[in-house]
PDB file of N, CA, C, O and CB in Angstrom:
ATOM      1  N   MET A   1       0.834  -1.175   0.000  1.00  0.00           N
ATOM      2  CA  MET A   1       0.000   0.000   0.000  1.00  0.00           C
ATOM      3  C   MET A   1       0.878   1.237   0.000  1.00  0.00           C
ATOM      4  O   MET A   1       2.041   1.193   0.400  1.00  0.00           O
ATOM      5  CB  MET A   1      -0.948  -0.001   1.202  1.00  0.00           C
ATOM      6  N   ALA A   2       0.322   2.301  -0.439  1.00  0.00           N
ATOM      7  CA  ALA A   2       1.038   3.567  -0.499  1.00  0.00           C
ATOM      8  C   ALA A   2       0.114   4.672  -0.026  1.00  0.00           C
ATOM      9  O   ALA A   2      -1.092   4.635  -0.270  1.00  0.00           O
ATOM     10  CB  ALA A   2       1.555   3.855  -1.933  1.00  0.00           C
ATOM     11  N   GLY A   3       0.674   5.635   0.640  1.00  0.00           N
ATOM     12  CA  GLY A   3      -0.100   6.779   1.094  1.00  0.00           C
ATOM     13  C   GLY A   3       0.214   7.982   0.227  1.00  0.00           C
ATOM     14  O   GLY A   3       1.358   8.436   0.193  1.00  0.00           O
ATOM     15  N   ALA A   4      -0.753   8.491  -0.457  1.00  0.00           N
ATOM     16  CA  ALA A   4      -0.588   9.698  -1.259  1.00  0.00           C
ATOM     17  C   ALA A   4      -1.710  10.627  -0.810  1.00  0.00           C
ATOM     18  O   ALA A   4      -1.847  10.881   0.387  1.00  0.00           O
ATOM     19  CB  ALA A   4      -0.638   9.400  -2.836  1.00  0.00           C
ATOM     20  N   ASP A   5      -2.506  11.134  -1.725  1.00  0.00           N
ATOM     21  CA  ASP A   5      -3.686  11.894  -1.314  1.00  0.00           C
ATOM     22  C   ASP A   5      -4.736  10.955  -0.738  1.00  0.00           C
ATOM     23  O   ASP A   5      -5.675  11.380  -0.065  1.00  0.00           O
ATOM     24  CB  ASP A   5      -4.269  12.689  -2.501  1.00  0.00           C
ATOM     25  N   GLU A   6      -4.555   9.664  -1.018  1.00  0.00           N
ATOM     26  CA  GLU A   6      -5.416   8.614  -0.484  1.00  0.00           C
ATOM     27  C   GLU A   6      -4.550   7.368  -0.306  1.00  0.00           C
ATOM     28  O   GLU A   6      -3.413   7.334  -0.776  1.00  0.00           O
ATOM     29  CB  GLU A   6      -6.653   8.332  -1.431  1.00  0.00           C
ATOM     30  N   VAL A   7      -5.071   6.364   0.357  1.00  0.00           N
ATOM     31  CA  VAL A   7      -4.338   5.103   0.508  1.00  0.00           C
ATOM     32  C   VAL A   7      -4.602   4.262  -0.731  1.00  0.00           C
ATOM     33  O   VAL A   7      -5.753   4.041  -1.108  1.00  0.00           O
ATOM     34  CB  VAL A   7      -4.764   4.336   1.816  1.00  0.00           C
ATOM     35  N   LEU A   8      -3.538   3.799  -1.357  1.00  0.00           N
ATOM     36  CA  LEU A   8      -3.646   3.074  -2.610  1.00  0.00           C
ATOM     37  C   LEU A   8      -2.980   1.720  -2.519  1.00  0.00           C
ATOM     38  O   LEU A   8      -2.079   1.509  -1.706  1.00  0.00           O
ATOM     39  CB  LEU A   8      -3.040   3.875  -3.738  1.00  0.00           C
ATOM     40  N   LEU A   9      -3.426   0.806  -3.356  1.00  0.00           N
ATOM     41  CA  LEU A   9      -2.721  -0.466  -3.508  1.00  0.00           C
ATOM     42  C   LEU A   9      -1.360  -0.178  -4.112  1.00  0.00           C
ATOM     43  O   LEU A   9      -1.215   0.741  -4.918  1.00  0.00           O
ATOM     44  CB  LEU A   9      -3.529  -1.472  -4.395  1.00  0.00           C
ATOM     45  N   GLY A  10      -0.374  -0.951  -3.732  1.00  0.00           N
ATOM     46  CA  GLY A  10       0.928  -0.814  -4.355  1.00  0.00           C
ATOM     47  C   GLY A  10       0.858  -1.175  -5.822  1.00  0.00           C
ATOM     48  O   GLY A  10       0.000  -1.956  -6.234  1.00  0.00           O
ATOM     49  N   VAL A  11       1.755  -0.611  -6.615  1.00  0.00           N
ATOM     50  CA  VAL A  11       1.714  -0.838  -8.064  1.00  0.00           C
ATOM     51  C   VAL A  11       2.014  -2.285  -8.434  1.00  0.00           C
ATOM     52  O   VAL A  11       1.684  -2.707  -9.542  1.00  0.00           O
ATOM     53  CB  VAL A  11       2.701   0.077  -8.761  1.00  0.00           C
ATOM     54  N   LEU A  12       2.625  -3.054  -7.547  1.00  0.00           N
ATOM     55  CA  LEU A  12       2.965  -4.439  -7.842  1.00  0.00           C
ATOM     56  C   LEU A  12       1.979  -5.439  -7.243  1.00  0.00           C
ATOM     57  O   LEU A  12       2.225  -6.645  -7.275  1.00  0.00           O
ATOM     58  CB  LEU A  12       4.346  -4.736  -7.341  1.00  0.00           C
ATOM     59  N   ALA A  13       0.861  -4.947  -6.696  1.00  0.00           N
ATOM     60  CA  ALA A  13      -0.149  -5.843  -6.121  1.00  0.00           C
ATOM     61  C   ALA A  13      -0.704  -6.731  -7.235  1.00  0.00           C
ATOM     62  O   ALA A  13      -1.119  -6.235  -8.283  1.00  0.00           O
ATOM     63  CB  ALA A  13      -1.301  -5.030  -5.425  1.00  0.00           C
ATOM     64  N   VAL A  14      -0.708  -8.034  -7.004  1.00  0.00           N
ATOM     65  CA  VAL A  14      -1.130  -8.967  -8.044  1.00  0.00           C
ATOM     66  C   VAL A  14      -2.619  -9.269  -7.953  1.00  0.00           C
ATOM     67  O   VAL A  14      -3.317  -9.072  -8.948  1.00  0.00           O
ATOM     68  CB  VAL A  14      -0.332 -10.257  -7.947  1.00  0.00           C
ATOM     69  N   GLY A  15      -3.134  -9.719  -6.866  1.00  0.00           N
ATOM     70  CA  GLY A  15      -4.557 -10.027  -6.743  1.00  0.00           C
ATOM     71  C   GLY A  15      -5.266  -8.908  -6.020  1.00  0.00           C
ATOM     72  O   GLY A  15      -5.086  -8.746  -4.813  1.00  0.00           O
ATOM     73  N   ARG A  16      -6.069  -8.130  -6.726  1.00  0.00           N
ATOM     74  CA  ARG A  16      -6.699  -6.950  -6.134  1.00  0.00           C
ATOM     75  C   ARG A  16      -7.526  -7.292  -4.894  1.00  0.00           C
ATOM     76  O   ARG A  16      -7.394  -6.625  -3.867  1.00  0.00           O
ATOM     77  CB  ARG A  16      -7.582  -6.265  -7.164  1.00  0.00           C
ATOM     78  N   THR A  17      -8.369  -8.312  -4.970  1.00  0.00           N
ATOM     79  CA  THR A  17      -9.212  -8.676  -3.831  1.00  0.00           C
ATOM     80  C   THR A  17      -8.355  -9.060  -2.633  1.00  0.00           C
ATOM     81  O   THR A  17      -8.616  -8.624  -1.512  1.00  0.00           O
ATOM     82  CB  THR A  17     -10.156  -9.831  -4.201  1.00  0.00           C
ATOM     83  N   ARG A  18      -7.343  -9.869  -2.868  1.00  0.00           N
ATOM     84  CA  ARG A  18      -6.466 -10.291  -1.779  1.00  0.00           C
ATOM     85  C   ARG A  18      -5.670  -9.106  -1.225  1.00  0.00           C
ATOM     86  O   ARG A  18      -5.481  -9.001  -0.014  1.00  0.00           O
ATOM     87  CB  ARG A  18      -5.509 -11.394  -2.261  1.00  0.00           C
ATOM     88  N   ALA A  19      -5.210  -8.225  -2.096  1.00  0.00           N
ATOM     89  CA  ALA A  19      -4.449  -7.054  -1.655  1.00  0.00           C
ATOM     90  C   ALA A  19      -5.321  -6.118  -0.820  1.00  0.00           C
ATOM     91  O   ALA A  19      -4.883  -5.620   0.217  1.00  0.00           O
ATOM     92  CB  ALA A  19      -3.875  -6.302  -2.865  1.00  0.00           C
ATOM     93  N   GLU A  20      -6.548  -5.882  -1.269  1.00  0.00           N
ATOM     94  CA  GLU A  20      -7.453  -5.036  -0.491  1.00  0.00           C
ATOM     95  C   GLU A  20      -7.725  -5.657   0.874  1.00  0.00           C
ATOM     96  O   GLU A  20      -7.789  -4.948   1.878  1.00  0.00           O
ATOM     97  CB  GLU A  20      -8.774  -4.815  -1.248  1.00  0.00           C
ATOM     98  N   GLY A  21      -7.884  -6.970   0.916  1.00  0.00           N
ATOM     99  CA  GLY A  21      -8.102  -7.660   2.184  1.00  0.00           C
ATOM    100  C   GLY A  21      -6.932  -7.516   3.136  1.00  0.00           C
ATOM    101  O   GLY A  21      -7.110  -7.532   4.354  1.00  0.00           O
ATOM    102  N   SER A  22      -5.729  -7.374   2.583  1.00  0.00           N
ATOM    103  CA  SER A  22      -4.550  -7.251   3.440  1.00  0.00           C
ATOM    104  C   SER A  22      -4.518  -5.926   4.195  1.00  0.00           C
ATOM    105  O   SER A  22      -3.723  -5.772   5.122  1.00  0.00           O
ATOM    106  CB  SER A  22      -3.290  -7.394   2.610  1.00  0.00           C
ATOM    107  N   PHE A  23      -5.353  -4.980   3.826  1.00  0.00           N
ATOM    108  CA  PHE A  23      -5.432  -3.708   4.550  1.00  0.00           C
ATOM    109  C   PHE A  23      -6.128  -3.897   5.899  1.00  0.00           C
ATOM    110  O   PHE A  23      -5.943  -3.093   6.812  1.00  0.00           O
ATOM    111  CB  PHE A  23      -6.179  -2.652   3.708  1.00  0.00           C
ATOM    112  N   ARG A  24      -6.927  -4.957   6.024  1.00  0.00           N
ATOM    113  CA  ARG A  24      -7.682  -5.162   7.268  1.00  0.00           C
ATOM    114  C   ARG A  24      -6.786  -5.503   8.446  1.00  0.00           C
ATOM    115  O   ARG A  24      -7.086  -5.120   9.576  1.00  0.00           O
ATOM    116  CB  ARG A  24      -8.701  -6.261   7.081  1.00  0.00           C
ATOM    117  N   GLY A  25      -5.692  -6.217   8.204  1.00  0.00           N
ATOM    118  CA  GLY A  25      -4.768  -6.571   9.291  1.00  0.00           C
ATOM    119  C   GLY A  25      -4.212  -5.356  10.001  1.00  0.00           C
ATOM    120  O   GLY A  25      -4.336  -5.261  11.222  1.00  0.00           O
ATOM    121  N   PRO A  26      -3.599  -4.412   9.280  1.00  0.00           N
ATOM    122  CA  PRO A  26      -3.084  -3.211   9.942  1.00  0.00           C
ATOM    123  C   PRO A  26      -4.179  -2.338  10.546  1.00  0.00           C
ATOM    124  O   PRO A  26      -3.913  -1.575  11.474  1.00  0.00           O
ATOM    125  CB  PRO A  26      -2.286  -2.398   8.964  1.00  0.00           C
ATOM    126  N   ALA A  27      -5.409  -2.438  10.034  1.00  0.00           N
ATOM    127  CA  ALA A  27      -6.502  -1.626  10.576  1.00  0.00           C
ATOM    128  C   ALA A  27      -7.073  -2.219  11.856  1.00  0.00           C
ATOM    129  O   ALA A  27      -7.691  -1.503  12.644  1.00  0.00           O
ATOM    130  CB  ALA A  27      -7.607  -1.480   9.544  1.00  0.00           C
ATOM    131  N   ALA A  28      -6.874  -3.523  12.078  1.00  0.00           N
ATOM    132  CA  ALA A  28      -7.503  -4.222  13.207  1.00  0.00           C
ATOM    133  C   ALA A  28      -7.198  -3.624  14.578  1.00  0.00           C
ATOM    134  O   ALA A  28      -8.119  -3.486  15.383  1.00  0.00           O
ATOM    135  CB  ALA A  28      -7.074  -5.643  13.202  1.00  0.00           C
ATOM    136  N   PRO A  29      -5.952  -3.264  14.882  1.00  0.00           N
ATOM    137  CA  PRO A  29      -5.713  -2.693  16.211  1.00  0.00           C
ATOM    138  C   PRO A  29      -6.122  -1.219  16.318  1.00  0.00           C
ATOM    139  O   PRO A  29      -5.836  -0.568  17.323  1.00  0.00           O
ATOM    140  CB  PRO A  29      -4.250  -2.834  16.566  1.00  0.00           C
ATOM    141  N   ALA A  30      -6.788  -0.696  15.287  1.00  0.00           N
ATOM    142  CA  ALA A  30      -7.295   0.683  15.254  1.00  0.00           C
ATOM    143  C   ALA A  30      -6.205   1.729  15.479  1.00  0.00           C
ATOM    144  O   ALA A  30      -6.288   2.519  16.419  1.00  0.00           O
ATOM    145  CB  ALA A  30      -8.373   0.855  16.298  1.00  0.00           C
ATOM    146  N   PRO A  31      -5.183   1.737  14.620  1.00  0.00           N
ATOM    147  CA  PRO A  31      -4.125   2.731  14.787  1.00  0.00           C
ATOM    148  C   PRO A  31      -4.630   4.142  14.485  1.00  0.00           C
ATOM    149  O   PRO A  31      -5.499   4.329  13.633  1.00  0.00           O
ATOM    150  CB  PRO A  31      -2.940   2.395  13.883  1.00  0.00           C
ATOM    151  N   ALA A  32      -4.086   5.119  15.180  1.00  0.00           N
ATOM    152  CA  ALA A  32      -4.413   6.510  14.897  1.00  0.00           C
ATOM    153  C   ALA A  32      -3.529   7.040  13.776  1.00  0.00           C
ATOM    154  O   ALA A  32      -3.926   7.944  13.041  1.00  0.00           O
ATOM    155  CB  ALA A  32      -4.256   7.374  16.159  1.00  0.00           C
ATOM    156  N   VAL A  33      -2.320   6.473  13.645  1.00  0.00           N
ATOM    157  CA  VAL A  33      -1.331   6.933  12.668  1.00  0.00           C
ATOM    158  C   VAL A  33      -0.852   5.743  11.859  1.00  0.00           C
ATOM    159  O   VAL A  33      -0.712   4.646  12.399  1.00  0.00           O
ATOM    160  CB  VAL A  33      -0.133   7.643  13.366  1.00  0.00           C
ATOM    161  N   ALA A  34      -0.598   5.940  10.567  1.00  0.00           N
ATOM    162  CA  ALA A  34      -0.015   4.900   9.719  1.00  0.00           C
ATOM    163  C   ALA A  34       1.073   5.537   8.857  1.00  0.00           C
ATOM    164  O   ALA A  34       0.899   6.638   8.334  1.00  0.00           O
ATOM    165  CB  ALA A  34      -1.109   4.208   8.828  1.00  0.00           C
ATOM    166  N   CYS A  35       2.191   4.835   8.716  1.00  0.00           N
ATOM    167  CA  CYS A  35       3.292   5.298   7.877  1.00  0.00           C
ATOM    168  C   CYS A  35       3.503   4.294   6.754  1.00  0.00           C
ATOM    169  O   CYS A  35       3.271   3.098   6.933  1.00  0.00           O
ATOM    170  CB  CYS A  35       4.597   5.487   8.710  1.00  0.00           C
ATOM    171  N   PHE A  36       3.938   4.771   5.608  1.00  0.00           N
ATOM    172  CA  PHE A  36       4.081   3.958   4.418  1.00  0.00           C
ATOM    173  C   PHE A  36       5.485   4.091   3.847  1.00  0.00           C
ATOM    174  O   PHE A  36       6.187   5.067   4.110  1.00  0.00           O
ATOM    175  CB  PHE A  36       3.041   4.350   3.373  1.00  0.00           C
ATOM    176  N   ASP A  37       5.882   3.094   3.061  1.00  0.00           N
ATOM    177  CA  ASP A  37       7.165   3.182   2.358  1.00  0.00           C
ATOM    178  C   ASP A  37       7.136   4.298   1.320  1.00  0.00           C
ATOM    179  O   ASP A  37       8.146   4.961   1.083  1.00  0.00           O
ATOM    180  CB  ASP A  37       7.505   1.840   1.685  1.00  0.00           C
ATOM    181  N   HIS A  38       5.986   4.500   0.710  1.00  0.00           N
ATOM    182  CA  HIS A  38       5.834   5.523  -0.321  1.00  0.00           C
ATOM    183  C   HIS A  38       4.719   6.462   0.078  1.00  0.00           C
ATOM    184  O   HIS A  38       3.626   6.018   0.431  1.00  0.00           O
ATOM    185  CB  HIS A  38       5.550   4.891  -1.703  1.00  0.00           C
ATOM    186  N   GLY A  39       4.981   7.746   0.025  1.00  0.00           N
ATOM    187  CA  GLY A  39       3.984   8.740   0.382  1.00  0.00           C
ATOM    188  C   GLY A  39       4.098   9.132   1.843  1.00  0.00           C
ATOM    189  O   GLY A  39       4.883   8.559   2.598  1.00  0.00           O
ATOM    190  N   GLY A  40       3.318  10.098   2.219  1.00  0.00           N
ATOM    191  CA  GLY A  40       3.358  10.611   3.579  1.00  0.00           C
ATOM    192  C   GLY A  40       2.522   9.795   4.546  1.00  0.00           C
ATOM    193  O   GLY A  40       1.721   8.955   4.134  1.00  0.00           O
ATOM    194  N   PRO A  41       2.712  10.045   5.836  1.00  0.00           N
ATOM    195  CA  PRO A  41       1.945   9.326   6.858  1.00  0.00           C
ATOM    196  C   PRO A  41       0.511   9.837   6.946  1.00  0.00           C
ATOM    197  O   PRO A  41       0.199  10.953   6.531  1.00  0.00           O
ATOM    198  CB  PRO A  41       2.626   9.455   8.221  1.00  0.00           C
ATOM    199  N   LEU A  42      -0.346   8.989   7.497  1.00  0.00           N
ATOM    200  CA  LEU A  42      -1.698   9.418   7.864  1.00  0.00           C
ATOM    201  C   LEU A  42      -1.618   9.838   9.317  1.00  0.00           C
ATOM    202  O   LEU A  42      -1.304   9.020  10.182  1.00  0.00           O
ATOM    203  CB  LEU A  42      -2.783   8.272   7.637  1.00  0.00           C
ATOM    204  N   GLY A  43      -1.892  11.080   9.593  1.00  0.00           N
ATOM    205  CA  GLY A  43      -1.734  11.602  10.939  1.00  0.00           C
ATOM    206  C   GLY A  43      -2.885  11.298  11.873  1.00  0.00           C
ATOM    207  O   GLY A  43      -2.677  11.196  13.082  1.00  0.00           O
ATOM    208  N   THR A  44      -4.077  11.152  11.361  1.00  0.00           N
ATOM    209  CA  THR A  44      -5.235  10.866  12.214  1.00  0.00           C
ATOM    210  C   THR A  44      -6.193   9.950  11.482  1.00  0.00           C
ATOM    211  O   THR A  44      -6.262   9.965  10.253  1.00  0.00           O
ATOM    212  CB  THR A  44      -5.951  12.168  12.635  1.00  0.00           C
ATOM    213  N   GLY A  45      -6.918   9.167  12.222  1.00  0.00           N
ATOM    214  CA  GLY A  45      -7.946   8.316  11.642  1.00  0.00           C
ATOM    215  C   GLY A  45      -7.448   7.242  10.700  1.00  0.00           C
ATOM    216  O   GLY A  45      -8.163   6.859   9.775  1.00  0.00           O
ATOM    217  N   ALA A  46      -6.248   6.750  10.908  1.00  0.00           N
ATOM    218  CA  ALA A  46      -5.650   5.783  10.002  1.00  0.00           C
ATOM    219  C   ALA A  46      -6.496   4.518   9.862  1.00  0.00           C
ATOM    220  O   ALA A  46      -6.654   4.006   8.754  1.00  0.00           O
ATOM    221  CB  ALA A  46      -4.263   5.421  10.479  1.00  0.00           C
ATOM    222  N   ALA A  47      -7.035   4.012  10.957  1.00  0.00           N
ATOM    223  CA  ALA A  47      -7.808   2.771  10.900  1.00  0.00           C
ATOM    224  C   ALA A  47      -9.005   2.908   9.968  1.00  0.00           C
ATOM    225  O   ALA A  47      -9.269   2.009   9.170  1.00  0.00           O
ATOM    226  CB  ALA A  47      -8.277   2.371  12.299  1.00  0.00           C
ATOM    227  N   ALA A  48      -9.722   4.002  10.054  1.00  0.00           N
ATOM    228  CA  ALA A  48     -10.898   4.214   9.202  1.00  0.00           C
ATOM    229  C   ALA A  48     -10.489   4.307   7.728  1.00  0.00           C
ATOM    230  O   ALA A  48     -11.183   3.782   6.857  1.00  0.00           O
ATOM    231  CB  ALA A  48     -11.650   5.497   9.630  1.00  0.00           C
ATOM    232  N   VAL A  49      -9.382   4.964   7.454  1.00  0.00           N
ATOM    233  CA  VAL A  49      -8.914   5.101   6.071  1.00  0.00           C
ATOM    234  C   VAL A  49      -8.501   3.740   5.516  1.00  0.00           C
ATOM    235  O   VAL A  49      -8.817   3.417   4.371  1.00  0.00           O
ATOM    236  CB  VAL A  49      -7.730   6.096   5.990  1.00  0.00           C
ATOM    237  N   LEU A  50      -7.795   2.940   6.320  1.00  0.00           N
ATOM    238  CA  LEU A  50      -7.377   1.607   5.871  1.00  0.00           C
ATOM    239  C   LEU A  50      -8.585   0.705   5.632  1.00  0.00           C
ATOM    240  O   LEU A  50      -8.618  -0.034   4.648  1.00  0.00           O
ATOM    241  CB  LEU A  50      -6.436   0.963   6.906  1.00  0.00           C
ATOM    242  N   ARG A  51      -9.575   0.759   6.518  1.00  0.00           N
ATOM    243  CA  ARG A  51     -10.784  -0.056   6.330  1.00  0.00           C
ATOM    244  C   ARG A  51     -11.526   0.368   5.069  1.00  0.00           C
ATOM    245  O   ARG A  51     -12.028  -0.483   4.335  1.00  0.00           O
ATOM    246  CB  ARG A  51     -11.714   0.059   7.555  1.00  0.00           C
ATOM    247  N   ALA A  52     -11.602   1.654   4.811  1.00  0.00           N
ATOM    248  CA  ALA A  52     -12.281   2.138   3.609  1.00  0.00           C
ATOM    249  C   ALA A  52     -11.538   1.687   2.350  1.00  0.00           C
ATOM    250  O   ALA A  52     -12.167   1.341   1.350  1.00  0.00           O
ATOM    251  CB  ALA A  52     -12.399   3.675   3.637  1.00  0.00           C
ATOM    252  N   ALA A  53     -10.226   1.690   2.394  1.00  0.00           N
ATOM    253  CA  ALA A  53      -9.427   1.252   1.245  1.00  0.00           C
ATOM    254  C   ALA A  53      -9.587  -0.242   0.997  1.00  0.00           C
ATOM    255  O   ALA A  53      -9.433  -0.708  -0.132  1.00  0.00           O
ATOM    256  CB  ALA A  53      -7.950   1.590   1.463  1.00  0.00           C
ATOM    257  N   ALA A  54      -9.896  -0.995   2.055  1.00  0.00           N
ATOM    258  CA  ALA A  54     -10.080  -2.442   1.922  1.00  0.00           C
ATOM    259  C   ALA A  54     -11.369  -2.776   1.185  1.00  0.00           C
ATOM    260  O   ALA A  54     -11.539  -3.897   0.706  1.00  0.00           O
ATOM    261  CB  ALA A  54     -10.082  -3.105   3.296  1.00  0.00           C
ATOM    262  N   GLY A  55     -12.260  -1.829   1.095  1.00  0.00           N
ATOM    263  CA  GLY A  55     -13.520  -2.048   0.367  1.00  0.00           C
ATOM    264  C   GLY A  55     -14.579  -2.727   1.152  1.00  0.00           C
ATOM    265  O   GLY A  55     -15.673  -2.959   0.639  1.00  0.00           O
TER     266      GLY A  55
END
């Protein structure tokens, strides 16, 4: 995943459904902040953004 203006699947994600599902793991402990290898951090509400990106 990458954080830009929104949370996006990485460009090398192979199975879209499986990749979107992988966002649920980091969202489970309800983090307030999330940092990414690419793009800026999410400063607030990270869990909600990750769950929304998971579809």
